[in-house]
Structures are given as structure tokens and as C-alpha cells.
N, C-alpha and C positions, 0 to 999 in steps of 0.2 A: 818140366823141371826148370827152375830158375837157376841161372848160372850163379856161381859164388860171387862174382863181381856185382851182379844186380842185387843180390841179397845184402852185400855190404853197403851198397848205395841206399837201399831201403832202410837199413838200420840207422845209417847216418842221418838221413832225412827225417826219420821218426824222432831221433834224439833232438835234432834242431827244432823240429815242430814242437816237441814237448817243452824245450827251453824257451822258445818264443811265446808259447801260450802261458808259461809260468811268469815270464817277465811282463807280458801284457796284463795278466790278471793281477799281479802284485803291484806293479808300478804305475800302470795306466788306468786299469779298471778299479784299482784299490779294493779288491775283493776282501782282504782281511779287515780293512776299515769298515766296509759295509757289513761284515759279519760281526763287528764289534770287538775284534781282536786287538788288544793293546789300546783300547779306547774307553772313555767313560763319559757319561751324559750329564749335562747341566741344562738348566732352564733360565730364561730371562723374561721377566714381566715388562712389557712395553706399553706406553700409552696408546700406540697404534702400530700397525704393521710397518708403516713408513716405507713401503716398497720392498721390504725384505722378503726373500723367497727361499724355497728349498734348494739345497746344494750351494747356498751362498757361503763365501769364505768367512771363517772366524779368525781374527788376528789378535795377537797380544804382543805389545811393544814392537809392532811392525813386522812380526813374523806370523805366517799362516800356521795355525795350530790345530785347525779342525774345520768341520763343515756343519751347516745348518741342516738338520734332518726334517724339521717340520715347523710350520708357523700356523697356529690355531687362534681363532678369535675367542675372546673372553668377555666377561661383563664389564671389565674396566679398560679393555683395549685389546691386546694380543699377547700371546705367549710363544716364544721361540724356544725350540728344543734343539740342542746342538751337541755334537760329539767332538771331543778333543783328545789328543794323544795323551797317553798315561804319563809320559815323561814331563809334561808341563803341569805345574801346580799353580792354581789361581787363588790369590788372596781373598779373604772373606769380604774386604771392603771394596771389591771390584764393582765398577759400573759398566753396563753394556750400552754402547752407543752405536746407533745405525748411521753409517756414512755412505756417500756415493763415490764410486770409483771413477766414474766419468759422467759427462753431461747427459748421456742417454738413459741414465737411471739405474745403472748396475750398482746394487747395494751390497754392503758387507757389514759384519758385526765386529766392532772393535771393543775389546775388553781393556779397561783402563783402571789402574790401581794407583792411589796417591802415595801409599807407603809400602813398606815391605814387612808385613806382620808375620808372626810365627804361625798363625792359624790359616788354614787353606780350606777351600770348598771341597766337599766330598761329593761322590756320585749321587745324582738325583736332587741336589740342592738347587735353590732358585735365587737368582740375582734380582733384587728388587729395585735397585737404582738404574735408571736407563734414560736415554734421550733419543729422539728421532729427528731427522732434518725437517725443516719447514717445507711444506708442499710448494712446488714450483708453479702449479696450475693457477692458484689464486693470485700469485704475484704477476704472472703473465696476463691474467684477466684484468687486473688493476692497471697494468701498464698499457694494455690495449684500450681500456676505457679512457685513460689519460690522453693517449694519442688521438683517440676519436674526438675528444673534446676540443682539440686545437682547431682553430679555423683554417681550413685548407687554403684560403686566399692569402693568409698572412705568413704561411710557412716559408714561401719563397722570399718574402721581405725579411723575415728573420734570418734566413740563410745568407742573404746579401749583406745585411748589417753585421752578421757575425764575421763574414769574410772581410768586410771593411775594417772591422775592429781588430782582427788579428793579422791583417795583411801587413807585410813588411816587418813582422816581429820575429822572424827566424832567429837572428842572433840573440835576441833577448830570451826567447824560448830555450835556445841552446844553453845559455847561461843558467836558466832556471833548472834545466835537466841536470847540468853539471853540479849545481849547488845541491839539488835533491840527492844525487848520487853521493856527494860528500857527506850529507847528513845521514844517509843510510849507512855509509861506512863508519861514521862516528857511533851510530846506534849499535852496529855490529861489534865495535871495539869495546863498548860499554854495555854489553848484553846483560850482564848480571844486575847492573843498576836498573836497567829498563825492566827486567823481570821483577825486581823488588818494587818498582813503582806500580807496575800492573797489579801485583799481588796486594798492595796496600791501597789500591784505588777503590776497593769495595765500599768503604764508608762514603766516599764522594758520590759514587753512582747511586748509593742508597738515598743520599740526601736529595739528589736530583729526582729520584722516583717519588720521594715524599713531597717534592715541590711541583708535582704534576699540575695541580690547580693553578698555581702561580704562573707556570709556563704556558698553560692554556690561555690565561688572562693576558699574558704578554703577547701571545700570538694574535689574540683578538684585537688588542690595541695596535699591533703592527698592521693588521688588516685595515683598521680604521685610518691609520696614518697613511697607508698606501692609497686608500680611496680619496682622502683629502688631497694628497699630492697629485693624484690623477685629475681631480676637479680643478686644481690650480696649476695646470701644466705651464701656462705662460710665466707664472711667478717662479716655478722651479727652473725653467729654462733661463730666466733672467739671473737667478742665483748661480746656476752652473756657469753661465757666461761671465759673471763677475768674479768667480772663484779664482781663475788664474791670475788676474791683477792683484787680488788680495794676497795670494801666496807669494807673488813677486815682492809686494810691499813688506810682508813679514820677513821674507828672506833678506831684503835690503836692511831692515831694522836690525836683524841679528848679525848681518855682516858688518854694519857700522858699529855695533856694540860688542863685537867679539873680543876687543882688547880690554874694555872696561867691565864687561860682564863678569869675568872671573873674579876681579877685585871686589865687585859688588856682592857676589855670592860669598866671598871670603868675609866681607864685613857683616853680611847677614848671619853668617855662622857665628861671628863674635857676638852679635846682638842676641842670637838665640841662646848662646851659652850664658850671657848675662841674665837673660830672662829666666833661665833655669836657676841661676844663683839667687835671684830676687823674686822667686816664685811666690813665697809667702807675702812679701811686701806688696806685690802686684795684686794678689788676691784681696789683701786688706783694703787697698785703694778702690778696687772694683766694688767691694762690699760697702764702702763708705760713700761712694758716688750717689746712689739714690737718696741716702739720708742728707747729703749736702744739698742736693736739688730741692728736697723738701724744706730744708732750712731757708734756702734762698727764696723759695716761693712764699714762705711765711713772712720773711722780712719785707719783701717788695709788694706783696699783694694786700697787706692790711690797709695801707693808705696809699692809693694810687699816686704816683709822682714823687714819692719819697720812701726812704727805707726806715722802718720802725725797728730800732735797736732794742727798745724796751720789751717788745713782744719776744724777740729772740732771746734776750737775756732771761726773761721770765720763764722761758721754756726749759732752762737748766738751773733750777734753784739749788743753791749751795751756800757755803760760808761767805762768798763775795757778794752774790745777788740772792739773798734769801727769799725775796719776793719779786714779782715782776716790776719793771721800771717803766711805767706807762708814758712818761713825758719825753723820754730820750729818743730822738729820731733824727734822721738825716734829711737835708733838703727841706726843712720846715722851720722858718720860712725859707724860700729859695734865695740864693745869693743875688745881690743887686749889682748889675753891670752898667746901668744907665748913669752917665756923668763921668765915667772913667775912660781912659784912653783905650782905643781898640787895640787888638793884639798886633795889628800891622805896625803900630807906632811905638811899640814897646822898645826900650833900649836893650841892646845886647847884654847878656849877663857878664860878658868879659869887659864891658865898658865901665870903668870905675872912676872916670873923670867927673868933677863937680858939674852939676846941672841945676837949673832953676826948677823949683817945684811947681808943677802946673796946678791950676785951680781945679782940682778934681775932688768930687764928693758925690755921694749918692743923690741923684736928682729925682728920685721917685717921691712924689708928695705923700 
């Protein structure tokens, strides 16, 4: 016979064991969830499994709402089936995105909805919009091939030159870090504007995508330019060595003109404003210049050494010159200077005193 005390102890231990098993089954083993109590199932079509596995977490707005129950291959990729708690309603425009929790490849399924519609998914429905992360294996293989292509004998030289280039730049790098932190703080203060810029950048990105051929051509031209620069290493070194004196000269020029340059720019602004006011007149002058050149060529080219006014006047018939005037010309015959005083012996125009008339006349027979 068991003593009453032992019986009471056995009853207490039995109750504690039952409570422990109940807590273990409900909160740790999630037996009701496994049995589908308070749960409903949804599916998601994925382009590939993306490392997603059974029992992976399902999140919505940062909260774990369920578990993946299976991942099956399909003709177009993979299909994930998951159960979520009945207290969560998933909008119909939701997309299923596979993400990594850590670098070791632990994946989870994140449900993202852009809006808050009044319609929600029902049990058994399938989410068709989905994304998976890029595979890390091909990226590592590419990086490994890139490192293997580097000449091992020049890596040490590259490290030495890098150390020489950044040596002693501690204060400058500190200022760069401080400035970067200030910029990040400004971005944080203007987060709404930054979000608006990102949302409206789609047309710009699309234009870059459409300019793929031009970008490839630019890259090829850059490769050719780099090859030519490598073949002319001495010239490039000479240009680089001459660059600091050139910069000093430019700095000197700007330093010497810093007082007069603002006045010059102000005057240029006035001239620019005047050109705006006389825009039509300037256009008329520019339009007439070719015609004036043609007229000048016609006048001077008809008879070399003299200007034919008759031809020019005949080109514009009217009431004054109804017909061309063929005999009217300049420098025909040329003026006579033989027998007259040279220019060095001419009297000043201000000299009005009487003077004898020299015996001057044209001496050309």
C-alpha cells in the first residue's frame, strides 16, 4: 500500500507532467499548427527554389506569420506551399520574395503588398508575383576567375603602390568619413524627398537600359583609349608631370583676375541682355552677311584690280538703275601718283599759311 503522502506526490507530478507536455506540444512543437488548427494554406509560384526549404519562416511586414510546408519543382520553376495564421489576411496584390537571413544561406519567404486593398487571398490561392535572390555561387566563381587572372608577381607591387598612395592620408580620410556621415545625416533628414527621387528614377534607369548599345560602344572606345595611352606611356607621364605647373598657372591667372573678373562677368551679363533685346536685328545681320559677301565678290572679281560698280548696280534693276551700267567702275584707270609730292612731304592739314605751289603734275607719258 502506498502511503497517502506518496499518492499526493504522484498526483502532483502527474499534473505537472501533463501541463509540461501540453506547453511543449502547443508552444514548442506547435502541434495545433501542424494539425492545421487556426491555419490556412497559400501557394507561391517561384522562378526557382532559391534555397527555400521546408519549415522556413513566412513573414509579412516584418512579422513571422507562418511556415513553409513544402517546396516542389514545376515546369516553370518551383512552387512553395505555406501555412499562415488565420488572424492574418494577405492582400491579393501581394508578391512573395525569397530572402536570406544570414550569409550561410538560411532563407525565408517575405510577403510584400504595395497597397491595402479590400480583397484578400483565400485558402488555396496562389501568389504569382515572386522574386528570388541571385545565386552567390556564380558570383564567387567570377570573382575567383578574376583574382586568378591577376599576375601574382605584380600583386605585391600593386599593394606597395597602394600603400604609398594612401600613406599619410589619415586626416584627409577622417575628414572624408566625417563629410560622408554628414551627407548621410542630411539624407536621413530628407528621407521623403530621397524616396520620391528613387520612385521617379525609373524613366532614367529605363533610358540607360535602352542605351545599352551606346554604353557598350563607349566602353569599347574607352578600352581603345586605354590601349593607346599604354602604348604612349612616356607621353602620358610627360603630361602628368606638366600638369601641376599648368594648374599653378591657372590658379595664378584666376588669383590675379579675381578683382576684375566679377566686373567682366557683370558686363557680359549686360551684353547678353542687349543681345536678347536685339535678337531679331542680329539674326537679320547674320542672314545678310552671306549675300553681302556674294556682292563683294561680284564687284571685285569681274575685273581684277578694280571694282566694277556697273555689274553690282545691274544686279539690282529698278527705277534708278533700270539696266546694268557697264562702264562705271572703280580704279579704272588707276590714279596717277608719279610727279606729285610723296606723302612724307605733305603739309600738315592744320598749316594754313601761304606757300608756293610746287611744280607738280602727272608725269606718266
